[in-house]
C-alpha positions in Angstrom: -117.7 93.0 46.9 -119.3 96.5 47.0 -122.3 97.5 44.9 -124.6 100.4 44.7 -128.4 100.0 44.7 -130.4 102.6 42.8 -134.2 102.8 43.0 -136.6 104.4 40.7 -140.3 104.3 39.7 -141.3 101.8 37.1 -144.0 102.9 34.6 -143.1 101.9 31.1 -143.9 98.7 29.3 -140.2 97.9 29.2 -139.9 98.4 32.9 -142.9 96.2 33.7 -141.7 93.5 31.4 -138.6 93.3 33.5 -140.8 93.0 36.6 -142.6 90.0 35.0 -139.2 88.3 34.4 -138.2 88.9 38.0 -141.5 87.6 39.4 -140.9 84.3 37.6 -137.4 84.0 39.0 -138.5 84.8 42.5 -141.7 82.7 42.8 -141.7 80.3 39.8 -145.2 81.3 39.0 -147.2 83.2 36.3 -146.4 86.9 36.6 -148.9 89.8 36.8 -150.3 90.8 33.4 -148.9 94.0 32.0 -152.3 95.6 31.5 -152.9 95.4 35.3 -149.6 96.9 36.4 -149.7 99.6 33.7 -153.2 100.6 34.8 -152.2 100.6 38.5 -149.2 102.8 37.8 -151.5 105.3 36.0 -154.2 105.4 38.7 -152.7 106.0 42.1 -150.5 103.0 42.2 -146.8 102.8 42.7 -144.2 100.4 41.2 -140.6 100.7 42.3 -137.5 98.9 41.1 -134.1 98.4 42.7 -131.2 98.1 40.3 -127.6 97.0 40.6 -125.8 98.5 37.6 -128.6 98.1 35.0 -130.1 94.9 36.3 -133.4 94.8 38.1 -132.8 92.9 41.3 -135.9 93.9 43.3 -139.3 95.5 42.9 -142.4 96.5 44.8 -145.9 96.7 43.4 -148.7 98.8 45.1 -152.1 100.0 44.0 -154.6 102.4 45.3 -157.0 101.1 48.0 -160.2 102.4 49.4 -162.3 101.3 52.4 -164.7 103.0 54.8 -164.4 106.3 53.1 -160.6 106.4 53.3 -157.9 105.8 50.7 -154.6 104.1 51.3 -151.8 102.5 49.3 -152.1 98.7 49.1 -148.6 97.3 48.8 -149.3 93.9 47.2 -145.9 92.5 46.2 -142.3 92.8 47.0 -139.8 90.5 45.4 -136.0 90.3 45.5 -133.9 88.2 43.1 -132.7 85.0 44.9 -129.1 85.9 44.3 -129.5 89.3 46.0 -131.6 88.4 49.1 -130.4 89.2 52.6 -128.7 92.4 51.4 -131.3 94.9 52.8 -132.8 95.6 49.3 -136.4 95.0 50.7 -135.9 97.7 53.4 -134.5 100.1 50.8 -137.5 99.6 48.6 -139.9 100.1 51.5 -138.3 103.3 52.6 -138.5 104.7 49.0 -142.1 103.6 48.9 -142.8 105.5 52.1 -141.1 108.6 50.7 -143.0 108.7 47.4 -146.3 107.7 49.0 -146.1 110.7 51.2 -145.5 112.9 48.1 -148.6 111.3 46.5 -150.7 112.2 49.5 -151.0 108.9 51.2 -151.0 108.5 55.0 -151.4 104.7 55.2 -149.8 101.8 53.4 -151.2 98.4 54.0 -150.0 94.9 53.0 -150.1 91.3 54.1 -147.4 88.7 55.1 -147.2 85.2 56.5 -146.9 85.6 60.3 -144.7 82.5 60.5 -142.1 84.1 58.1 -140.0 85.8 60.8 -137.6 87.5 58.4 -140.6 89.4 56.9 -142.0 90.0 60.4 -138.7 91.6 61.6 -138.6 93.9 58.6 -142.3 94.9 58.7 -142.6 95.4 62.5 -139.3 95.9 64.1 -137.5 97.9 61.3 -140.3 99.7 59.5 -142.5 100.1 62.6 -145.8 98.9 61.1 -148.4 97.2 63.3 -151.1 94.6 62.9 -154.3 93.7 64.5 -156.0 91.7 61.7 -155.5 88.0 60.9 -156.8 86.5 57.7 -157.3 82.7 57.5 -156.0 81.2 54.2 -156.0 84.6 52.6 -155.0 83.6 49.1 -156.2 80.0 49.1 -153.9 77.2 48.0 -150.7 78.6 46.5 -148.2 76.7 44.4 -145.0 78.7 44.8 -142.1 77.3 46.7 -142.6 79.3 49.9 -146.4 78.7 50.3 -147.1 75.4 48.7 -148.8 72.8 50.9 -149.9 75.0 53.8 -152.8 77.4 54.3 -151.9 80.9 53.2 -152.7 82.7 56.5 -151.7 86.4 56.6 -151.4 89.3 58.9 -152.7 92.6 57.5 -150.1 95.3 58.2 -150.8 99.0 58.8 -147.9 101.4 58.2 -149.0 104.9 59.3 -146.2 106.7 57.4 -146.9 110.2 58.8 -147.5 109.2 62.5 -145.2 109.8 65.5 -145.0 106.0 65.8 -142.7 105.7 62.7 -139.9 107.6 64.5 -140.8 106.6 68.1 -142.3 103.1 68.1 -143.7 101.3 71.1 -140.9 100.4 73.5 -140.9 96.6 73.8 -139.7 95.9 77.4 -138.9 92.2 77.2 -138.4 92.0 81.0 -142.0 93.2 81.6 -143.4 90.9 78.9 -145.3 87.7 79.7 -144.2 84.5 78.0 -147.5 82.8 78.3 -147.2 80.3 75.5 -144.8 77.4 76.2 -142.8 75.5 73.7 -140.4 72.6 73.6 -137.7 71.1 71.4 -138.5 67.8 69.8 -136.6 65.4 67.6 -134.4 67.1 65.0 -134.1 70.1 67.3 -137.4 71.5 66.0 -139.5 73.8 68.1 -143.1 72.9 69.0 -145.8 74.8 70.8 -147.3 72.9 73.7 -151.0 72.7 74.4 -152.3 76.3 74.2 -155.8 76.0 75.6 -154.8 76.6 79.3 -152.4 79.3 78.2 -155.1 81.2 76.4 -157.4 81.0 79.4 -154.6 82.4 81.6 -154.3 85.7 79.8 -155.0 88.5 82.2 -156.2 92.1 81.8 -152.6 93.3 82.5 -151.1 96.0 80.3 -147.9 94.0 80.1 -146.8 93.0 76.6 -147.4 89.3 75.7 -144.8 87.3 73.9 -145.5 84.6 71.3 -142.8 82.2 70.2 -142.7 81.3 66.5 -140.2 79.2 64.5 -137.0 81.1 63.7 -136.9 79.3 60.3 -140.4 78.2 59.4 -139.4 77.0 55.9 -136.9 74.5 57.5 -139.7 73.3 59.8 -142.1 72.9 56.9 -139.5 71.0 54.8 -138.5 68.8 57.7 -141.8 68.0 59.4 -144.9 68.9 57.5 -147.2 67.9 60.4 -145.4 70.1 62.8 -145.6 73.0 60.4 -149.4 72.6 60.2 -149.5 72.4 64.0 -147.7 75.8 64.2 -150.1 77.3 61.6 -153.3 76.3 63.4 -152.1 77.0 67.0 -150.7 80.4 66.1 -153.8 81.2 64.1 -156.0 80.7 67.2 -153.6 82.7 69.4 -153.6 85.7 67.0 -157.3 85.6 66.6 -157.8 85.5 70.4 -155.3 88.3 71.2 -156.7 90.5 68.5 -160.2 89.9 69.7 -159.1 90.9 73.2 -157.8 94.3 71.9 -154.1 93.5 71.4 -151.9 94.5 68.4 -148.6 93.0 67.4 -145.8 95.6 67.2 -142.4 93.9 66.9 -140.4 90.7 66.7 -137.6 90.0 69.0 -134.8 87.8 67.5 -133.4 85.2 69.8 -129.9 84.5 68.5 -129.0 80.8 68.4 -132.5 79.9 69.4 -135.1 77.9 67.4 -137.8 80.5 68.1 -138.2 84.2 67.8 -140.7 86.2 69.8 -143.6 88.3 68.7 -144.6 91.2 71.0 -148.3 92.0 71.5 -149.4 95.2 73.4 -152.9 96.5 74.2 -153.9 98.6 71.1 -155.2 101.4 73.3 -151.6 102.0 74.4 -150.8 103.2 70.9 -153.6 105.7 70.7 -151.4 108.7 71.2 -148.9 107.5 68.5 -151.3 106.5 65.7 -154.2 108.3 64.0 
């Protein structure tokens, strides 16, 4: 069945009331108050909606950010109606966000996502060509929505330099040159598990070769099947991200392993990006 997705800015009370209803359908939690989203839209923020016919099926919410003397657009929420996920609507909204943000004068868009949610990782890094070198432990505290409940809300902070050469010519991830330092195994239920990481962390060399990190291809399945294993993935990958970022690496893409229980993050020395990013 074919359908046409139309996008437009959202800035009226009616529009933002539709966003509230969609938030509740996506996350089953209290929506953002209207006074907040209205104020953001009038002061450097950007709210976008994706429509099929006249129905709002996706939205993104961004507000103006400022740090260390520089402004940027903080992309705080992106939600797609459960009946319309896996249709590329998120990518359409992000591309529209980039287009309008450029017109507004922004050079950088930032947001966070759960590093163990590989669908988001693939969109953010491999398709949009954002990068990350910042990991935040339990960023939002204990969350009660279906995706986050019961596990620390760790997040990667993403940088999307929308006017940089990197957007059109991202870092080439040569998998054959990459080092798969961190070992994993399959346990009962065909679930992936990282082995002991302490020796692996100590074995990281000063080579400029990319480093690969396996993460579950379907973390929600792991979490719903084996909560203890999900926590093990959270805490082990937390330590790995912190260590690699401290050593000067950035994460630049996610490689999908078809028919495998893990996908692979690609880390590169951040200095190797200096000619592509501001």
